[in-house]
C-alpha positions as CSV (number, residue, x, y, z in Angstrom):
1,M,200.4,-27.9,78.0
2,P,201.7,-24.2,78.6
3,I,199.3,-21.4,77.4
4,D,199.9,-17.8,76.5
5,P,198.6,-15.1,78.7
6,V,194.3,-15.4,78.7
7,F,193.6,-12.1,80.5
8,A,195.5,-9.0,78.9
9,P,195.8,-5.9,81.9
10,A,192.7,-4.3,80.1
11,A,190.4,-7.4,80.8
12,L,191.7,-8.1,84.2
13,A,191.0,-4.3,85.0
14,D,187.6,-5.0,83.6
15,F,187.1,-7.8,86.0
16,K,188.1,-5.7,88.9
17,A,185.4,-3.3,88.0
18,L,182.8,-6.5,88.1
19,Y,183.9,-8.7,90.8
20,P,182.4,-10.1,92.9
21,E,178.7,-9.0,92.8
22,R,178.3,-7.4,89.2
23,P,177.5,-9.5,86.0
24,G,179.5,-8.0,82.7
25,R,181.6,-8.9,79.8
26,I,185.5,-9.6,79.5
27,D,187.7,-10.3,76.9
28,H,190.1,-13.2,76.9
29,G,192.7,-15.0,74.8
30,L,191.8,-18.5,74.8
31,A,189.7,-19.1,72.1
32,G,191.2,-21.6,69.4
33,H,193.1,-23.6,72.3
34,P,193.4,-27.2,70.7
35,A,192.5,-28.6,73.9
36,F,188.6,-27.1,73.0
37,A,188.1,-28.7,69.5
38,L,185.6,-31.6,69.2
39,D,187.8,-34.1,68.7
40,A,189.6,-33.4,71.7
41,L,186.4,-33.1,73.9
42,V,185.2,-36.8,72.6
43,D,188.5,-38.0,73.7
44,L,188.3,-36.0,77.1
45,A,184.3,-37.4,77.5
46,T,185.8,-40.8,76.9
47,R,188.6,-40.1,79.7
48,L,185.9,-38.9,82.6
49,D,183.6,-40.9,85.1
50,P,180.0,-41.1,83.0
51,A,178.9,-39.0,85.9
52,Q,180.6,-36.1,85.1
53,V,179.0,-35.7,81.9
54,E,175.1,-34.3,81.7
55,Y,173.6,-34.0,78.3
56,N,170.0,-33.1,77.7
57,R,167.8,-32.0,74.7
58,G,168.5,-28.1,74.0
59,D,164.8,-27.5,72.7
60,L,163.9,-26.2,76.0
61,P,162.0,-23.6,77.7
62,V,163.5,-20.9,79.8
63,G,162.0,-22.7,83.1
64,V,162.1,-26.6,83.3
65,D,160.9,-28.7,86.2
66,P,164.0,-30.5,87.7
67,K,161.8,-33.6,87.4
68,A,161.2,-33.3,83.6
69,D,162.4,-35.8,81.1
70,V,164.8,-34.0,78.8
71,A,166.9,-37.0,77.5
72,N,168.4,-36.3,74.0
73,G,168.5,-40.7,73.4
74,L,172.3,-40.5,72.2
75,D,175.1,-41.5,74.2
76,I,178.2,-39.2,75.2
77,A,180.6,-39.6,72.5
78,A,177.7,-39.5,69.8
79,T,175.9,-36.4,71.0
80,I,179.2,-34.6,71.0
81,R,180.1,-35.9,67.4
82,S,176.6,-34.6,66.2
83,I,176.3,-31.9,68.4
84,E,175.9,-29.8,65.4
85,D,172.3,-31.5,64.1
86,N,171.3,-33.3,67.3
87,G,169.6,-30.5,69.3
88,S,171.3,-30.9,72.5
89,W,173.3,-29.2,75.2
90,M,175.7,-31.2,77.5
91,V,178.4,-30.2,79.9
92,L,181.5,-32.1,80.9
93,K,181.9,-31.5,84.5
94,F,185.0,-31.1,86.9
95,V,187.2,-31.6,83.8
96,E,190.5,-30.5,86.3
97,R,190.4,-34.6,87.5
98,D,191.9,-34.8,83.8
99,P,195.9,-33.4,83.9
100,V,195.2,-31.7,80.6
101,Y,192.5,-29.4,81.6
102,K,193.8,-29.4,85.2
103,A,196.8,-27.4,84.3
104,I,194.8,-24.7,81.8
105,L,192.1,-24.4,84.5
106,E,194.9,-23.6,87.0
107,E,197.3,-21.3,84.6
108,T,193.9,-19.3,83.6
109,L,193.0,-18.7,87.3
110,H,196.0,-18.0,88.4
111,E,195.8,-14.8,86.3
112,L,193.3,-13.7,88.2
113,R,194.4,-14.3,91.7
114,P,195.7,-10.4,92.0
115,V,192.0,-9.5,91.5
116,V,190.2,-11.9,93.8
117,D,192.6,-12.7,96.4
118,P,192.5,-9.5,97.8
119,T,188.7,-8.9,97.6
120,T,187.3,-12.2,98.5
121,G,190.4,-14.3,100.2
122,P,192.3,-17.2,98.5
123,M,190.5,-19.3,95.8
124,L,189.2,-22.3,97.4
125,K,187.7,-25.6,95.2
126,M,188.6,-24.6,91.8
127,E,186.4,-26.4,89.5
128,G,186.2,-26.5,85.4
129,F,183.4,-26.9,83.4
130,I,182.8,-27.6,79.3
131,F,179.8,-26.7,77.3
132,V,179.2,-28.0,74.1
133,S,175.6,-26.7,72.6
134,S,173.4,-27.5,69.6
135,P,172.5,-24.2,67.9
136,G,169.5,-22.4,69.1
137,S,169.7,-24.6,72.4
138,M,168.5,-23.6,76.0
139,T,170.5,-24.0,79.1
140,P,167.4,-23.3,81.5
141,F,166.9,-21.1,84.3
142,H,168.9,-21.8,87.4
143,F,171.7,-20.6,90.0
144,D,175.3,-22.1,91.1
145,P,177.1,-21.7,94.1
146,E,180.5,-20.8,92.5
147,H,182.3,-17.6,91.6
148,N,182.4,-18.1,87.9
149,I,183.4,-16.3,84.5
150,L,182.5,-18.5,81.4
151,L,184.5,-18.1,78.4
152,Q,183.1,-18.6,74.7
153,L,185.4,-20.3,72.7
154,R,183.3,-21.4,69.6
155,G,180.1,-20.0,68.2
156,T,177.6,-17.4,70.0
157,K,175.6,-17.6,73.1
158,T,173.5,-14.9,75.3
159,M,173.7,-15.5,78.6
160,T,171.0,-13.2,80.6
161,V,172.1,-12.8,84.4
162,F,170.1,-11.7,87.5
163,P,170.4,-9.7,90.6
164,A,171.5,-12.2,93.1
165,D,169.8,-10.4,95.9
166,D,166.2,-10.0,94.4
167,P,164.0,-12.1,96.8
168,T,161.2,-11.9,93.8
169,I,163.1,-13.6,91.4
170,A,165.0,-16.4,93.5
171,A,162.9,-16.7,97.2
172,P,164.8,-17.2,100.7
173,L,163.1,-21.0,100.3
174,Q,164.8,-21.8,97.1
175,H,167.9,-20.9,98.3
176,E,167.7,-22.8,101.2
177,T,166.1,-25.8,99.1
178,F,169.2,-25.7,97.3
179,H,171.9,-25.4,99.7
180,M,170.0,-28.5,101.7
181,G,170.5,-30.7,98.5
182,G,168.1,-29.4,95.7
183,H,168.2,-28.9,92.0
184,R,169.7,-26.2,90.7
185,N,166.8,-25.2,88.5
186,L,164.4,-22.2,89.4
187,P,160.9,-21.4,88.5
188,W,160.0,-19.0,85.6
189,Q,157.9,-15.9,85.2
190,D,158.1,-13.8,82.1
191,A,157.9,-10.9,84.1
192,F,161.7,-11.6,85.5
193,L,163.2,-10.4,82.0
194,A,162.9,-7.1,82.7
195,K,165.4,-7.4,85.4
196,G,167.4,-9.5,83.6
197,V,170.9,-8.1,81.8
198,A,171.7,-9.9,78.6
199,V,175.5,-10.3,77.9
200,N,176.2,-11.5,74.4
201,L,179.4,-13.5,73.8
202,E,181.7,-14.1,70.4
203,P,184.9,-16.2,70.8
204,G,187.4,-14.1,72.7
205,Q,184.7,-12.9,75.4
206,A,183.8,-14.1,78.7
207,V,181.1,-13.2,81.2
208,H,181.5,-12.7,85.3
209,V,178.6,-14.3,86.8
210,P,178.4,-13.9,90.8
211,V,177.6,-16.5,93.1
212,K,174.0,-17.5,92.7
213,A,172.9,-15.0,90.3
214,P,169.8,-16.9,88.4
215,H,170.4,-17.0,84.7
216,F,169.8,-18.5,81.6
217,V,171.7,-19.0,78.3
218,R,170.7,-19.3,74.6
219,N,172.7,-20.4,72.1
220,G,173.1,-19.1,68.8
221,P,172.7,-20.2,65.0
222,S,175.8,-22.0,65.2
223,T,177.7,-25.0,67.9
224,S,178.6,-23.4,70.8
225,I,181.9,-24.4,73.1
226,S,182.5,-22.4,76.2
227,F,184.6,-23.0,79.2
228,S,183.7,-22.3,82.8
229,I,186.2,-21.6,85.3
230,T,184.9,-21.7,88.8
231,W,186.1,-21.3,92.6
232,R,184.7,-20.7,96.2
233,S,185.8,-18.5,98.2
234,E,185.4,-18.1,102.3
235,W,182.7,-15.6,101.5
236,S,180.7,-17.8,99.3
237,Y,180.7,-20.4,101.6
238,R,179.3,-18.2,104.5
239,E,176.7,-17.5,102.2
240,A,175.7,-20.9,101.9
241,S,176.1,-22.0,105.4
242,A,173.8,-18.8,106.3
243,H,171.3,-20.1,104.1
244,G,171.6,-23.9,106.1
245,L,170.9,-22.1,108.9
246,N,167.7,-20.3,107.8
247,A,166.5,-24.0,106.8
248,I,167.0,-25.2,109.7
249,L,165.1,-21.9,111.3
250,R,162.3,-21.7,108.7
251,R,161.7,-25.8,109.9
252,T,160.9,-24.5,113.8
253,G,158.2,-21.8,112.3
254,I,160.6,-18.6,112.3
255,D,160.6,-16.6,108.8
256,P,164.7,-16.0,109.2
257,A,166.2,-12.8,106.9
258,M,168.0,-13.5,104.0
259,P,171.6,-13.6,104.1
260,A,173.4,-10.5,103.4
261,R,175.6,-10.2,100.0
262,F,179.2,-9.1,99.7
263,P,180.7,-7.4,101.4
264,A,178.7,-8.9,104.7
265,Q,180.5,-11.9,105.6
266,N,177.3,-13.8,107.6
267,H,179.8,-14.7,110.1
268,A,177.3,-15.4,113.0
269,K,174.8,-17.8,111.1
270,S,177.9,-19.7,109.6
271,L,179.5,-20.1,112.6
272,A,176.2,-21.4,113.8
273,Y,175.3,-23.8,111.1
274,R,179.0,-25.3,111.0
275,A,178.7,-25.9,114.7
276,I,175.3,-27.4,114.2
277,G,176.9,-29.8,111.6
278,K,179.9,-30.8,113.6
279,A,177.7,-31.8,116.5
280,R,175.6,-34.2,114.3
281,T,178.7,-35.5,113.0
282,I,179.7,-36.3,116.4
283,L,176.6,-37.7,117.5
284,G,176.3,-39.4,114.1
285,K,173.6,-37.9,112.7
286,D,172.4,-37.4,108.9
């Protein structure tokens, strides 16, 4: 379904001032779109593979052990239908696999290309995630490998974002473990809070989250719906590959330097890690 422009010229100017390394708020025009009404999301959830839907209790602390039991005891449809009072948060993942939401994601991201392409190159692996959260629920402290803009569509929430390059918040070993298949959740310390930037969101507002910037999200007093539009860049893949090589080096007893942030490109470590991966594939090793 066609949509009106999501980002006005002023919003694109704000995004350009932030991208790719600064978190901050921009405006958008997607609030009120019928595809993000609760009934439409119930229908979407029934069309998605159940593996694409994650849903948990919302009464969680900022820091959550990945091994903790956070199940809410409901099924997918019941979680969405009763989201206003069941104390949960849920995410519908990879919604671009549905044609309706693929069109919305592609049209929305296309508007960002004049800012993104000259800075970090073509958008790669474009994916969408829809978050549906009960009043007061918490999305725990974690980081993600994508460039990300979270668009608030209903309700309010506050995302607190932390520097992506601060090893006292996310240590090199935590980056490396993540890129070797570990969980996205990070250990939390209250002392971190002083380094965070709290971005308050209302419908029609969005937040830009840099690649691997740790963050947590606390929902406001009403049900919240948000749309996360994400993409990868060659730079983000190089950053990931550099962490992968560091994990290999660390196993040999070396304490490698943490990969540099943008605009550094981490070429050497990225090429080395990819060469190792290619060699292992040829040799038939995991």
